C-alpha positions in Angstrom: 8.6 22.2 -23.5 10.8 21.7 -26.5 12.1 25.1 -27.3 10.5 26.4 -24.1 7.0 26.8 -25.6 3.9 24.7 -25.8 3.5 25.8 -29.4 6.4 23.6 -30.3 4.5 20.4 -29.3 3.4 18.4 -32.3 2.5 14.8 -33.3 6.2 13.7 -32.7 6.5 15.1 -29.2 6.5 12.7 -26.3 6.0 13.2 -22.5 8.6 12.4 -19.9 8.6 12.5 -16.1 11.9 13.3 -14.3 11.6 12.6 -10.6 13.7 14.1 -7.8 15.4 12.3 -5.0 14.3 11.5 -1.4 14.2 14.9 0.4 14.4 16.9 -2.8 12.1 19.1 -4.8 11.9 20.0 -8.5 14.5 18.1 -10.4 17.1 17.7 -7.7 19.0 14.5 -8.1 17.5 13.6 -11.5 17.9 14.6 -15.1 17.5 18.3 -16.1 14.0 18.6 -17.6 15.0 21.5 -20.0 17.8 19.4 -21.4 15.6 16.3 -21.7 13.0 18.4 -23.6 15.5 19.7 -26.1 17.4 16.5 -26.7 14.4 14.1 -26.9 11.5 16.3 -28.2 9.4 15.8 -25.1 7.4 17.8 -22.6 9.6 17.1 -19.5 7.7 17.1 -16.2 9.3 17.4 -12.8 6.9 16.6 -9.9 6.8 17.7 -6.3 5.1 14.5 -5.2 4.0 13.5 -1.6 6.7 14.2 1.0 8.9 16.3 -1.3 11.4 18.5 0.6 13.5 17.7 3.6 12.5 14.5 5.4 14.3 13.5 8.6 13.4 13.1 12.2 10.7 15.8 11.9 9.2 14.2 8.9 9.2 10.8 10.5 7.4 12.2 13.5 4.5 13.2 11.3 4.3 10.1 9.1 6.5 7.3 7.7 8.1 7.8 4.3 5.6 6.6 1.6 8.3 4.8 -0.4 6.7 5.0 -3.8 3.0 4.1 -3.7 1.2 7.4 -3.2 4.2 9.2 -4.6 3.9 7.3 -7.9 0.2 8.0 -8.0 1.1 11.8 -7.7 3.6 11.5 -10.5 1.1 9.6 -12.7 -1.6 12.2 -12.0 0.9 15.0 -13.0 1.6 13.1 -16.2 -2.2 12.7 -16.8 -2.7 16.4 -16.2 -0.3 17.3 -19.0 -1.7 14.5 -21.2 -5.3 15.6 -20.7 -4.3 19.3 -21.0 -2.8 18.7 -24.4 -5.9 16.7 -25.5 -8.2 19.5 -24.3 -6.2 22.0 -26.2 -6.5 19.8 -29.3 -2.8 19.7 -29.6 -1.5 16.3 -31.0 1.4 14.6 -29.4 3.1 11.2 -29.6 1.1 9.0 -27.2 3.5 6.1 -27.7 6.5 8.1 -26.5 5.9 8.2 -22.8 9.0 8.0 -20.7 10.1 8.3 -17.1 13.4 8.8 -15.2 14.4 9.5 -11.6 17.3 9.4 -9.2 17.5 7.8 -5.8 14.0 8.2 -4.3 13.0 9.4 -7.7 14.3 6.1 -9.1 12.1 4.3 -6.7 9.1 6.4 -7.8 10.0 5.7 -11.4 10.0 1.9 -10.7 6.6 2.2 -8.9 5.1 4.4 -11.6 5.9 1.6 -14.2 4.3 -0.9 -11.8 1.1 1.1 -11.1 0.8 2.1 -14.8 2.1 -1.1 -16.5 0.7 -0.2 -19.9 1.9 3.4 -20.2 5.6 3.8 -20.5 7.8 2.9 -23.5 11.1 3.4 -21.6 12.1 4.2 -18.0 15.5 4.9 -16.5 16.0 4.2 -12.8 19.2 5.7 -11.3 20.1 4.4 -7.9 16.5 3.8 -6.8 15.3 1.8 -3.9 14.0 -1.5 -5.1 12.2 -2.8 -2.0 11.1 -1.6 1.4 13.3 -4.1 3.2 13.0 -4.3 7.0 16.2 -2.4 7.7 15.1 0.5 5.6 11.5 0.4 7.0 12.5 0.4 10.6 15.9 2.2 10.6 18.0 -0.9 11.4 21.7 0.0 11.0 24.0 -2.1 9.0 23.4 -2.0 5.2 22.1 1.6 4.9 21.5 4.8 6.7 17.9 5.1 5.4 15.1 5.1 7.9 11.5 5.2 6.5 10.1 5.6 10.0 7.7 2.6 10.1 6.7 0.6 13.2 6.1 -3.1 13.9 3.4 -2.2 16.4 0.0 -3.0 14.9 -1.5 -0.2 17.1 0.8 2.5 15.8 -0.3 4.9 13.1 3.2 4.1 11.6 2.5 0.4 11.4 3.8 -1.3 8.2 1.4 -4.0 7.2 2.6 -7.0 5.2 0.3 -5.8 2.4 1.9 -2.4 2.2 5.4 -3.8 2.4 4.6 -6.3 -0.4 3.3 -3.7 -2.8 6.5 -1.7 -2.3 8.7 -4.7 -3.3 9.2 -3.7 -7.0 10.8 -7.1 -7.7 7.9 -9.1 -6.2 7.7 -12.2 -8.5 3.9 -12.5 -8.5 3.5 -8.7 -9.1 6.0 -8.9 -12.0 4.0 -11.7 -13.5 0.9 -9.5 -13.2 2.7 -6.7 -15.1 3.8 -9.2 -17.8 0.2 -10.5 -18.1 -1.2 -7.0 -18.4 1.2 -6.4 -21.3 4.1 -4.3 -19.9 6.6 -3.7 -22.6 8.6 -0.9 -21.0 12.3 -0.9 -21.8 13.6 -0.5 -18.2 17.1 0.6 -17.6 18.3 0.0 -14.0 21.5 2.0 -13.3 23.0 1.2 -9.9 26.5 1.4 -8.4 27.9 -1.8 -7.0 29.1 0.0 -3.8 25.9 1.9 -3.1 25.5 2.1 0.6 22.3 4.2 0.6 20.0 2.1 -1.7 21.6 -1.3 -1.3 22.9 -2.8 -4.6 21.8 -6.3 -3.7 18.2 -5.2 -3.7 18.5 -3.8 -7.2 20.3 -7.0 -8.3 17.5 -9.2 -6.9 14.9 -7.0 -8.6 16.6 -7.3 -12.0 17.0 -11.1 -11.7 13.3 -11.4 -10.9 12.4 -9.2 -13.8 14.6 -11.2 -16.2 13.0 -14.5 -14.9 9.6 -13.0 -15.6 10.5 -12.0 -19.2 10.2 -8.2 -18.7 12.4 -6.0 -20.8 15.0 -4.9 -18.2 18.5 -3.7 -19.1 20.8 -3.6 -16.1 23.8 -1.2 -15.9 25.7 -2.1 -12.7 28.4 0.4 -12.3 31.9 -0.8 -11.4 35.3 0.9 -11.1 35.8 0.0 -14.8 32.9 2.4 -15.6 33.9 5.3 -13.4 35.4 7.5 -16.1 35.1 10.7 -14.2 32.9 12.2 -16.9 29.6 10.4 -16.9 30.2 8.1 -13.9 32.2 9.6 -11.0 31.9 6.7 -8.6 30.4 3.3 -8.0 28.4 4.7 -5.0 25.0 6.1 -4.6 25.6 9.5 -6.4 27.0 7.8 -9.5 27.7 11.1 -11.3 25.9 13.6 -13.5 22.5 12.1 -13.8 21.5 14.1 -16.9 24.6 12.8 -18.7 23.8 9.2 -17.4 20.5 9.3 -19.2 22.1 10.7 -22.3 24.9 8.1 -22.3 22.7 5.0 -21.7 19.3 5.9 -23.0 19.9 8.0 -26.1 19.2 5.1 -28.4 15.8 4.5 -26.8 14.8 8.2 -26.3 16.0 10.0 -29.4 13.1 10.1 -31.8 15.3 9.5 -34.8 17.1 6.5 -33.4 16.5 3.2 -35.1 16.0 1.7 -31.6 13.6 4.5 -30.4 11.2 3.1 -27.8 7.6 3.5 -28.7 4.6 1.9 -27.0 2.1 0.1 -29.2 -1.5 0.1 -28.1 -3.5 2.3 -25.7 -2.1 3.5 -22.4 -3.6 3.0 -18.9 -5.1 6.5 -19.3 -6.8 5.5 -22.5 -8.0 2.0 -21.4 -9.9 3.5 -18.4 -10.3 0.1 -16.7 -9.6 -1.4 -13.3 -7.5 -4.3 -14.3 -4.3 -3.4 -12.5 -4.4 -5.6 -9.4 -1.6 -6.7 -7.1 -2.4 -9.5 -4.7 -0.9 -9.2 -1.2 -1.0 -11.4 1.9 -4.4 -10.2 3.2 -6.1 -8.7 0.1 -5.1 -6.7 -3.0 -4.2 -3.3 -4.2 -6.3 -2.0 -7.1 -5.3 0.9 -9.4 -8.4 2.1 -11.3 -8.1 4.2 -14.4 -11.9 4.4 -14.9 -11.7 8.2 -14.5 -8.6 8.4 -16.8 -6.3 9.4 -13.9 -5.2 6.7 -11.5 -7.0 6.0 -8.2 -5.5 3.5 -5.8 -7.3 1.4 -3.2 -6.5 -1.6 -0.9 -9.3 -4.1 -0.5 -8.9 -6.5 2.4 -9.7 -10.2 1.7 -10.2 -9.3 -2.0 -10.9 -12.4 -4.1 
C-alpha cells in the first residue's frame, strides 16, 4: 500500500501487478512493489501464480510449464481479489489506473494478462518476457535458447502441446491481436527487450511488436542496444538487462506517475465490471473463452466452437 497502510488508499490510488520471473516467487526478477506503491500511488501486488518457485527437470516431470495462460488467470484473480476487497470495504480507488509489470517469465504473464483482460489495463511494462511458445522452447530444442517448457509432440502424452494451446500462447498472434483491438484494448504497452537476449529470444519480441503495430495497438518498444547500456539503469543488452525497478522508473514514469501530463488512465469499464464473456480467441480446432460473468476471470477451451 502507499505508505504501507490500506488507510492511505483513496480515489486517486491505482492498482498494479508486479510479476516474478520463471522459477521465482514474490517479486524476484521484477520491480519492487514497495517502491512502486510509493512512487506511483498504487496498491502493488506481487503474485505467486501457478508453478512459482524452482522449475527444472523435477518440475517438468510433473507437468509442462504453463507459459502464461493459467498463470495470467491467477494474476488476474489476485488483482480482482484486491479490487473486490476494496469495493467491499467501501474504499474508493482509481479504477482507471490499473497497471502491470513483470520480468522474464513475469513479462510473459504480463503480456498474457493484457491479452486475457484486454479491457482492464491502462499501461503495462514487459521486461524480457517470452513472446511466444515457439517449438524450440516448447520441446527443449537447443540452439536459440536454453529454455525447455517440457511439452511433448506425442498426442497420447499428458504433456502434449495441442495446436490450440500453442496458438493461445503466441502473444503476437495476428488474429488474436485483431480481437483485442476490436474489444477496445487501449493499454499503453512498453516492451523492453535486450537485442542479445539468449533466454527469451529477441526476434520473438520483435515479431510480436511488429504485429501489434500492424494491428494498431498502442505498443512502445524499447530494444536495448550497447548504446543504452549505461551501467546504471541498463547493465547489458542480454536477458537480465539491469535493475528492473529502475527500468520501470526510467521508461514508464510519464505513464504511471499520477501527476504526469501523459499519465495512463483507462476510460470505460474494465473486464471485471463488464461481467461478460466476449473475450474469445479462435484457435485451429476451437476457441478459448475468458468469461467475466462472475467478475473474476474463468477460462475455458471449447472444441469446434463456432
